[in-house]
C-alpha positions in Angstrom: -135.6 -72.7 -143.1 -132.7 -74.6 -141.4 -131.8 -76.0 -145.2 -132.0 -72.5 -146.6 -129.3 -71.3 -144.1 -127.5 -74.0 -144.4 -127.5 -73.4 -148.4 -126.6 -69.8 -147.7 -123.8 -70.5 -145.8 -122.2 -72.9 -148.2 -120.9 -69.7 -150.1 -118.7 -66.9 -148.9 -121.0 -63.9 -148.9 -121.3 -60.3 -146.7 -124.0 -59.6 -144.5 -125.2 -57.5 -147.6 -125.6 -59.7 -150.2 -127.6 -62.2 -147.6 -130.0 -59.3 -146.9 -129.9 -58.5 -150.7 -133.4 -60.8 -151.1 -135.6 -58.4 -149.5 -135.5 -55.4 -151.5 -137.5 -57.9 -154.8 -141.3 -58.3 -154.5 -142.4 -61.7 -153.4 -142.9 -62.5 -156.7 -139.6 -61.8 -158.1 -137.4 -64.9 -158.7 -134.9 -63.1 -156.4 -136.8 -63.1 -153.7 -135.8 -66.4 -152.6 -132.5 -65.7 -150.7 -131.1 -69.1 -151.9 -132.0 -68.0 -155.5 -129.8 -65.1 -154.4 -127.1 -66.2 -153.4 -126.5 -69.3 -156.3 -127.0 -66.0 -158.6 -124.0 -64.3 -157.1 -122.0 -67.6 -156.9 -122.7 -68.3 -160.4 -121.5 -64.6 -161.4 -118.5 -65.2 -159.5 -117.5 -68.7 -161.3 -118.1 -67.8 -164.4 -116.2 -64.2 -164.4 -113.3 -66.6 -163.5 -114.5 -69.2 -165.8 -115.7 -67.6 -168.9 -115.1 -70.2 -171.2 -117.6 -72.1 -168.9 -120.0 -68.9 -169.2 -120.0 -69.4 -173.0 -120.5 -73.6 -172.7 -123.0 -73.4 -170.0 -125.3 -70.0 -170.4 -124.6 -68.9 -173.9 -125.2 -72.5 -174.8 -121.7 -72.2 -178.0 -119.4 -75.0 -178.2 -115.8 -73.8 -178.5 -112.9 -75.6 -180.0 -110.6 -76.0 -177.1 -107.9 -73.2 -178.5 -110.9 -71.2 -178.2 -112.0 -72.1 -174.7 -108.3 -71.4 -173.3 -107.8 -68.0 -175.4 -111.7 -67.4 -173.4 -110.5 -68.6 -170.4 -107.4 -66.5 -170.2 -108.5 -63.1 -171.8 -111.1 -63.3 -168.7 -109.0 -63.5 -165.9 -106.4 -61.2 -167.8 -106.2 -57.1 -168.2 -103.8 -56.5 -170.4 -104.1 -58.9 -173.9 -102.4 -59.2 -177.1 -103.4 -62.0 -179.8 -101.4 -62.3 -182.6 -102.3 -64.9 -185.2 -102.4 -65.9 -188.6 -105.0 -65.5 -191.2 -108.6 -67.7 -191.1 -107.7 -68.8 -187.4 -111.4 -67.2 -186.4 -109.6 -64.0 -184.2 -112.2 -61.7 -184.7 -114.8 -64.6 -183.6 -112.9 -64.8 -180.6 -112.9 -61.2 -179.8 -116.7 -60.9 -180.7 -117.8 -63.5 -177.8 -115.1 -62.1 -175.4 -117.0 -58.5 -175.7 -120.5 -60.2 -175.4 -119.7 -62.5 -172.4 -117.5 -58.9 -171.1 -120.9 -57.0 -171.3 -123.1 -59.3 -169.8 -121.0 -60.6 -166.5 -119.8 -56.8 -165.8 -123.0 -55.0 -166.1 -122.6 -51.0 -167.3 -119.6 -51.9 -169.1 -118.4 -49.6 -172.1 -116.2 -52.0 -174.3 -114.8 -50.2 -177.6 -113.5 -52.0 -180.6 -111.7 -49.3 -182.9 -109.3 -50.2 -186.2 -107.6 -47.9 -188.9 -110.9 -47.9 -190.9 -114.7 -47.9 -190.0 -115.5 -51.2 -192.1 -112.8 -53.5 -190.3 -114.5 -53.0 -186.8 -118.0 -53.0 -187.9 -117.7 -56.7 -189.3 -117.3 -57.6 -185.4 -120.4 -56.2 -184.7 -122.4 -56.9 -188.1 -121.1 -59.9 -189.5 -120.0 -62.0 -185.7 -122.3 -61.1 -183.2 -125.8 -60.2 -185.1 -125.5 -62.7 -187.7 -123.3 -65.3 -186.5 -123.0 -65.1 -182.5 -127.0 -64.7 -182.1 -127.8 -67.0 -184.6 -126.1 -69.6 -182.5 -127.0 -68.6 -179.1 -131.0 -67.8 -178.2 -129.9 -66.8 -175.0 -127.1 -64.0 -175.9 -129.8 -62.6 -178.1 -132.2 -62.4 -175.5 -129.9 -60.4 -173.7 -129.6 -57.4 -176.5 -131.5 -54.6 -175.8 -130.9 -52.6 -178.8 -128.6 -52.5 -181.7 -127.3 -50.3 -185.0 -125.4 -51.1 -188.2 -125.5 -47.2 -189.5 -122.2 -46.1 -191.1 -122.1 -43.1 -188.2 -124.0 -45.3 -185.4 -122.5 -49.1 -185.0 -123.4 -50.7 -181.6 -124.8 -53.4 -179.4 -126.7 -52.2 -176.6 -127.4 -54.7 -173.7 -130.6 -54.8 -171.1 -127.8 -54.6 -168.6 -126.8 -51.3 -169.2 -123.3 -52.4 -171.3 -122.7 -51.3 -174.8 -120.5 -52.7 -177.7 -119.1 -49.4 -179.8 -117.2 -49.1 -183.0 -114.4 -46.3 -183.7 -112.0 -45.0 -186.6 -109.3 -45.1 -184.8 -108.3 -41.3 -185.9 -108.3 -37.8 -183.9 -112.0 -37.8 -184.0 -112.5 -40.1 -181.6 -111.3 -38.1 -179.0 -113.1 -37.9 -176.1 -114.9 -41.3 -176.2 -114.9 -42.9 -173.0 -114.3 -46.9 -172.3 -114.0 -49.4 -169.7 -112.3 -52.2 -172.4 -110.9 -51.3 -175.3 -110.0 -53.6 -178.3 -107.8 -52.7 -180.8 -108.6 -54.5 -184.2 -105.3 -54.8 -186.5 -103.4 -52.6 -184.3 -100.5 -53.0 -186.3 -102.0 -50.3 -188.9 -103.0 -47.8 -185.9 -100.4 -44.8 -185.8 -98.5 -45.1 -182.7 -99.4 -41.4 -182.3 -103.5 -42.2 -182.3 -102.8 -45.3 -179.9 -100.9 -42.7 -177.3 -102.9 -39.5 -177.3 -106.2 -40.6 -178.2 -107.1 -44.0 -177.8 -105.2 -44.9 -174.3 -107.1 -41.7 -172.2 -110.5 -43.3 -173.3 -110.2 -45.9 -170.2 -111.8 -45.5 -167.4 -112.9 -47.5 -164.2 -116.2 -49.2 -164.4 -117.4 -47.8 -161.4 -121.0 -49.3 -160.6 -123.3 -47.6 -157.5 -122.5 -50.3 -155.0 -118.8 -48.8 -155.0 -120.4 -45.5 -153.7 -120.9 -47.8 -150.2 -117.5 -47.4 -148.4 -117.7 -50.7 -147.5 -117.0 -51.9 -151.2 -115.3 -49.0 -152.5 -112.7 -48.9 -150.6 -112.0 -52.6 -150.5 -108.5 -53.1 -152.7 -109.8 -56.1 -153.8 -112.7 -55.0 -155.9 -110.8 -52.3 -157.9 -111.2 -53.2 -161.2 -108.5 -52.3 -164.1 -110.1 -51.1 -167.6 -109.1 -54.1 -169.9 -106.9 -53.1 -173.2 -107.3 -56.2 -176.1 -104.9 -55.7 -178.9 -105.6 -58.2 -182.0 -103.4 -58.2 -184.7 -101.9 -60.3 -187.7 -98.0 -60.3 -187.5 -96.0 -57.9 -189.5 -92.5 -57.0 -190.2 -90.0 -56.6 -186.8 -88.3 -53.4 -188.0 -89.2 -51.3 -184.9 -93.5 -51.0 -185.2 -94.8 -50.6 -181.8 -97.0 -53.6 -182.3 -93.7 -55.7 -180.8 -93.5 -53.2 -177.8 -97.0 -54.6 -177.2 -96.0 -58.1 -177.7 -93.2 -57.8 -175.6 -95.1 -56.5 -172.7 -98.1 -58.9 -173.0 -95.1 -61.6 -173.0 -93.2 -60.4 -170.2 -96.1 -59.4 -168.2 -97.7 -62.8 -168.7 -94.2 -64.7 -167.4 -94.8 -61.9 -164.6 -98.7 -63.0 -163.7 -99.1 -59.7 -163.5 -102.8 -60.1 -165.5 -101.4 -60.2 -169.0 -101.7 -62.6 -171.5 -100.1 -62.9 -174.8 -101.4 -65.6 -177.5 -100.7 -66.6 -180.9 -102.2 -68.9 -183.3 -101.0 -70.1 -186.8 -102.1 -72.1 -189.9 -102.1 -75.4 -187.8 -104.6 -74.3 -185.8 -107.0 -74.0 -189.0 -106.1 -77.1 -190.3 -106.9 -78.7 -186.8 -110.3 -77.5 -186.6 -110.9 -77.4 -190.4 -111.7 -73.7 -190.9 -109.5 -74.2 -194.1 -108.8 -77.0 -196.0 -104.6 -78.5 -196.9 -105.9 -78.0 -200.4 -107.0 -74.2 -199.5 -103.4 -73.9 -198.3 -101.5 -75.2 -200.7 -103.4 -73.2 -203.1 -102.6 -69.8 -200.9 -99.1 -70.4 -200.9 -98.5 -70.4 -204.8 -100.1 -67.1 -204.7 -98.1 -65.6 -202.0 -94.9 -64.5 -202.2 -92.5 -66.2 -199.2 -92.7 -63.2 -196.8 -96.4 -62.7 -197.3 -96.8 -66.9 -196.0 -94.8 -66.4 -193.3 -96.5 -63.2 -192.0 -100.2 -63.8 -192.8 -99.6 -67.4 -192.5 -97.1 -69.1 -190.6 -97.4 -66.0 -187.9 -94.0 -65.6 -187.9 -92.1 -62.3 -186.8 -89.7 -61.6 -189.3 -86.8 -59.3 -188.9 -84.5 -57.9 -191.9 -81.5 -59.6 -192.9 -78.2 -57.4 -191.9 -77.0 -58.3 -195.2 -80.4 -56.9 -196.9 -79.6 -53.9 -199.3 -83.5 -53.2 -199.6 -85.3 -54.1 -196.3 -89.0 -55.5 -195.9 -90.1 -52.3 -194.5 -89.1 -49.6 -196.8 -90.7 -51.9 -199.6 -93.7 -52.7 -197.5 -94.5 -49.3 -195.8 -94.5 -48.5 -199.9 -97.5 -50.7 -200.6 -99.8 -48.1 -200.4 -101.4 -47.7 -204.4 -104.7 -48.7 -205.1 -105.1 -47.3 -208.5 -104.7 -50.4 -210.5 -104.2 -50.8 -213.9 -105.0 -53.8 -216.4 -104.1 -53.8 -220.0 -106.8 -54.2 -222.7 -107.7 -57.8 -223.5 -107.8 -59.3 -227.0 -111.8 -59.4 -227.2 -112.1 -56.0 -225.5 -109.7 -54.2 -228.2 -111.2 -56.4 -231.2 -114.8 -55.1 -230.0 -113.2 -51.7 -230.1 -114.4 -51.4 -226.2 -113.0 -48.6 -223.9 -110.5 -49.9 -221.5 -112.5 -49.2 -218.1 -109.0 -49.6 -216.3 -107.2 -47.1 -218.3 -105.4 -44.4 -215.7 -106.3 -40.6 -217.1 -102.9 -38.9 -217.6 -102.5 -35.9 -215.5 -101.0 -32.5 -216.3 -96.7 -33.6 -217.4 -96.8 -36.3 -216.3 -94.4 -39.0 -218.0 -95.2 -43.0 -218.3 -92.9 -45.4 -219.5 -92.6 -49.2 -220.0 -89.8 -50.5 -218.2 -88.4 -54.1 -219.2 -85.8 -56.8 -218.2 -85.9 -59.4 -220.8 -85.3 -62.8 -220.2 -84.6 -65.4 -223.7 -85.4 -68.9 -222.6 -88.9 -69.9 -223.6 -90.8 -71.2 -220.5 -87.6 -71.2 -218.1 -89.3 -70.7 -214.9 -85.6 -69.4 -213.2 -85.9 -66.5 -216.3 -88.6 -64.0 -216.6 -89.2 -61.1 -218.9 -90.4 -58.6 -216.9 -92.5 -55.5 -218.3 -93.3 -53.1 -215.4 -96.1 -49.9 -216.5 -94.5 -46.4 -214.1 -96.3 -43.3 -214.1 -94.0 -40.3 -213.3 -96.4 -37.4 -211.6 -94.3 -34.4 -210.8 -94.5 -33.0 -207.5 -93.8 -29.4 -206.4 -93.6 -27.0 -203.5 -95.0 -23.5 -204.2 -94.1 -20.8 -201.2 -95.9 -17.4 -201.1 -94.0 -14.4 -200.0 -95.6 -11.8 -197.8 -95.9 -9.5 -200.8 -98.1 -12.6 -202.0 -95.6 -13.6 -205.3 -94.9 -17.0 -205.3 -92.4 -19.4 -206.2 -92.9 -23.3 -207.8 -89.6 -25.3 -206.3 -89.6 -28.5 -208.0 -89.4 -31.6 -206.0 -88.8 -34.2 -209.1 -91.1 -37.1 -209.9 -93.2 -39.8 -207.7 -93.2 -42.9 -209.4 -96.1 -44.9 -209.3 -96.0 -48.8 -210.3 -100.2 -49.7 -211.1 -99.0 -52.8 -213.1 -95.9 -55.7 -213.5 -95.9 -58.5 -215.8 -94.0 -61.2 -216.6 -93.7 -64.3 -218.7 -91.9 -66.6 -220.2 -92.4 -65.9 -224.1 -88.3 -65.9 -225.1 -89.3 -65.3 -228.6 -87.9 -61.2 -229.4 -90.5 -60.5 -231.7 -93.1 -61.5 -229.5 -91.5 -59.8 -226.6 -91.5 -56.6 -228.6 -95.1 -56.7 -229.6 -96.1 -57.2 -226.2 -94.4 -54.5 -225.0 -95.6 -52.0 -228.0 -99.3 -53.2 -226.9 -98.4 -52.3 -223.3 -96.9 -48.6 -224.4 -100.6 -48.1 -226.3 -102.6 -49.3 -223.5 -100.5 -47.7 -220.6 -100.1 -44.2 -222.9 -96.7 -44.6 -222.5 -94.0 -42.0 -223.3 -90.9 -43.7 -223.0 -89.7 -47.5 -223.4 -87.0 -48.2 -221.1 -84.4 -51.7 -221.7 -81.6 -53.4 -220.2 -79.6 -53.7 -223.8 -77.5 -56.4 -222.1 -78.1 -60.3 -222.5 -80.0 -60.0 -225.5 -82.2 -57.0 -224.8 -80.5 -55.3 -227.8 -82.9 -57.5 -230.2 -85.9 -56.3 -228.7 -84.4 -52.8 -229.4 -83.7 -53.6 -233.0 -87.2 -55.0 -233.2 -89.2 -52.2 -231.5 -87.3 -50.1 -234.2 -88.9 -52.0 -237.2 -92.3 -51.8 -238.4 -94.4 -55.1 -236.2 -97.2 -56.7 -237.1 -99.3 -57.8 -234.1 -101.6 -60.7 -235.3 -103.5 -60.7 -232.2 -104.8 -57.7 -232.0 -104.7 -57.0 -236.3 -102.4 -54.1 -236.3 -99.4 -52.6 -237.0 -97.1 -50.7 -235.2 -94.6 -47.8 -236.3 -91.0 -48.0 -235.6 -89.6 -46.2 -232.5 -86.5 -45.2 -232.1 -83.9 -45.2 -229.3 -82.9 -42.0 -228.2 -79.6 -42.0 -226.4 -77.7 -44.7 -228.2 -76.6 -42.9 -231.9 -75.4 -46.9 -232.7 -78.7 -48.2 -232.0 -80.7 -45.5 -233.3 -79.1 -46.2 -237.0 -80.8 -49.5 -237.4 -84.3 -47.5 -237.1 -85.4 -47.1 -241.1 -87.7 -44.2 -240.5 -86.0 -41.1 -240.1 -89.2 -39.8 -238.7 -89.9 -42.2 -236.1 -90.0 -41.1 -232.1 -87.2 -41.0 -230.3 -88.4 -42.9 -227.0 -86.6 -45.9 -226.4 -84.2 -45.3 -223.6 -81.3 -48.5 -223.6 -79.4 -49.1 -220.6 -75.8 -50.7 -221.1 -75.5 -51.4 -217.2 -71.6 -51.5 -215.6 -70.9 -52.2 -211.9 -70.7 -48.7 -211.5 -73.9 -47.9 -212.9 -76.0 -50.4 -211.4 -74.3 -49.5 -208.1 -75.5 -46.0 -208.7 -78.8 -47.3 -209.7 -79.5 -49.0 -206.9 -78.2 -46.1 -204.5 -80.6 -44.0 -205.8 -83.5 -46.5 -205.5 -82.9 -47.4 -202.1 -82.8 -43.5 -201.5 -86.2 -42.9 -203.5 -88.0 -45.9 -201.0 -86.6 -43.7 -197.8 -88.3 -40.5 -199.0 -91.4 -42.1 -200.3 -91.1 -41.2 -203.7 -91.9 -44.7 -205.0 -95.6 -46.3 -204.8 -96.2 -49.8 -205.2 -99.7 -51.6 -205.3 -101.1 -52.7 -201.5 -100.6 -56.2 -200.6 -102.6 -58.9 -202.3 -104.8 -59.5 -199.4 -105.5 -56.1 -198.8 -106.2 -56.0 -202.4 -109.1 -58.9 -202.1 -110.5 -56.8 -199.2 -110.6 -53.7 -200.6 -110.2 -53.5 -204.3 -111.3 -57.1 -206.3 -114.1 -57.7 -203.9 -115.8 -54.3 -205.3 -114.7 -55.5 -208.4 -117.9 -56.5 -210.7 -115.9 -58.3 -213.2 -113.5 -60.0 -210.8 -116.4 -61.5 -209.0 -118.1 -62.1 -211.6 -116.1 -64.7 -213.1 -116.5 -68.4 -212.2 -113.6 -69.3 -214.4 -110.5 -68.7 -211.9 -108.0 -68.4 -214.5 -109.8 -65.4 -215.4 -109.7 -64.2 -212.0 -106.3 -64.4 -211.2 -105.5 -62.1 -214.0 -107.1 -59.8 -212.2 -105.1 -60.7 -209.1 -101.7 -61.0 -211.0 -100.9 -57.5 -210.5 -100.6 -57.5 -206.9 -99.0 -61.1 -206.9 -96.4 -59.9 -209.1 -96.0 -56.7 -206.9 -95.4 -59.1 -203.6 -93.1 -61.0 -205.6 -91.1 -57.4 -206.6 -91.4 -56.7 -202.7 -90.0 -60.4 -202.1 -86.9 -60.0 -204.7 -86.0 -56.9 -203.6 -86.1 -58.1 -199.9 -84.1 -61.1 -200.3 -81.1 -59.3 -202.5 -78.0 -59.5 -200.6 -75.3 -56.9 -200.9 -71.6 -56.1 -200.4 -69.7 -52.7 -200.8 -66.3 -52.9 -202.7 -63.2 -51.7 -200.3 -61.3 -50.5 -203.2 -64.1 -48.4 -205.3 -67.1 -47.8 -202.6 -69.3 -49.7 -205.0 -72.6 -51.4 -203.9 -72.6 -54.9 -205.5 -76.1 -56.3 -205.7 -76.6 -60.2 -205.9 -78.9 -63.1 -205.4 -79.0 -66.0 -203.0 -79.4 -69.1 -204.2 -82.1 -69.5 -206.7 -83.6 -66.4 -205.9 -84.5 -63.9 -208.5 -83.9 -59.9 -209.4 -85.5 -59.4 -212.6 -88.7 -57.6 -211.1 -86.3 -55.5 -209.4 -84.1 -54.9 -212.1 -87.3 -53.9 -214.3 -88.5 -51.0 -211.7 -85.6 -49.6 -210.7 -84.4 -49.3 -214.2 -87.5 -46.9 -214.7 -86.3 -45.3 -211.0 -83.4 -44.5 -212.8 -84.8 -43.1 -216.0 -87.0 -40.6 -213.5 -83.8 -39.7 -212.2 -82.8 -38.7 -215.4 -85.1 -36.6 -216.1 -84.8 -34.9 -212.8 -81.9 -34.3 -213.3 -83.2 -32.4 -216.8 -86.0 -31.1 -215.3 -83.9 -29.5 -212.1 -81.0 -28.3 -214.4 -78.5 -30.2 -212.2 -74.9 -31.0 -213.1 -74.4 -34.7 -212.6 -71.4 -36.9 -213.6 -74.0 -38.4 -216.3 -73.6 -38.3 -219.8 -77.3 -37.6 -220.4 -79.4 -35.8 -223.2 -82.6 -33.6 -222.8 -85.3 -36.4 -222.5 -88.3 -34.8 -222.8 -89.5 -34.3 -225.9 
């Protein structure tokens, strides 16, 4: 008994805890006072050293950076993690959530994201598949679980529960003691403020009803807020307010922690090989590489005319177009990737032409652009309605670049896209030899690859060019642009205005495409040939390059005329910008014609 009392006095326990063993039957493990005190001591130790709980109890080995992260998260209540791809941030969150639930009985731990699929992966892939496979003690702590679409949870034997929710208005009314916002940069700020933050309540356990504990401020627990994301553009996005709050709070030791991991972590711990990262870098445009892998906080240049935020915010299009490949064409197979036209939709192939074959610094770029008419219908009190046309929404479901050089071969490729995309018009910059393509398109072209002959098309807006066409009945659908400094300024101003007004939609970024689109494409997943797979990735990669090109363009305003001059820096290019912006300019002219407005332009009626 003396030995037992000395052990009891070894740890700082109160009078209630010393008597706790008496509440258990004599056959119970906790009927031994030493066992009770040891259990309390270990619980206190593990709560203060969560990384040791992972190692000692769950029997899971971690890398040093993961141990540091778990330790700091265990002693913090405001946690922000910004990490690059493949840094195992979801694994860390899954492990932390399990530790929190086991060490703090009755915890309601919520994991939310902009999509249910994203949050579900933490439960299904990380907790149930990965962690439970590694740790039998963890598996033994779980009483029940579900991964059904409308009920995703992990329930622990001590009453704690991890549940998944979608960050939208439908989540109102949920309660939690800890919340993890997965990829929180994708969550709407209004939803965060009005729906998610009000979830939080204090984890009040029955013992807190005892005034001896309930009135002790040291024992009051704050709810846990976890924010985890990859990096993003610093354009005033609310994620950076969270980052700054966590960083400043950590410096003040107020229970906050801010953690960041970049690609060096993936290399150090063999989460990715150097070869893999080199291949990834080849696919990524510079801005995506900086954000997704280098984990940088990227800001726009003060001299950029098109900001990253303007462009990236318009990467919302998921309906990608692919032209027919030569095999499907010869087999007369219907193009499964064709996009059906809607009423009054206008389509065009907009081109920026280069003539040096194989030049890495000079691309020909062909952009397939849809013009979808938009309008608002106003209804009066007597039920009469008036339709007010809003112009065209431009959608860019496909961009292609090459270094063919030869004018005839380029004209044939444009005709292939014109046919496959079911286009109505072709837009070409007539400068720098683009006129040769216009002349080629106005003649009979024989496509050896497809074994088909294309009849002539005619220029619609420059009579001098149209005279070259030998067929007076050829469709007038080639729109030539003879760009001057003034016209280029107007095109740039209008393109920027259309971006700001959300009238242009680009394909989603490459990483989103791989997760949400290509992962569901049987043709893509069944291809063993990497080159063929890249063809499915190419429209997204080209779009990324276009976004990067636009954002890197510099501008200056000419003092005398007020004209905006757009120019490249160093070895940067602007051929994708030219291709897409010239196509957008064509729709500007259509809108003037649609709405019947006067303009400084001398334009013709464009809709045949």
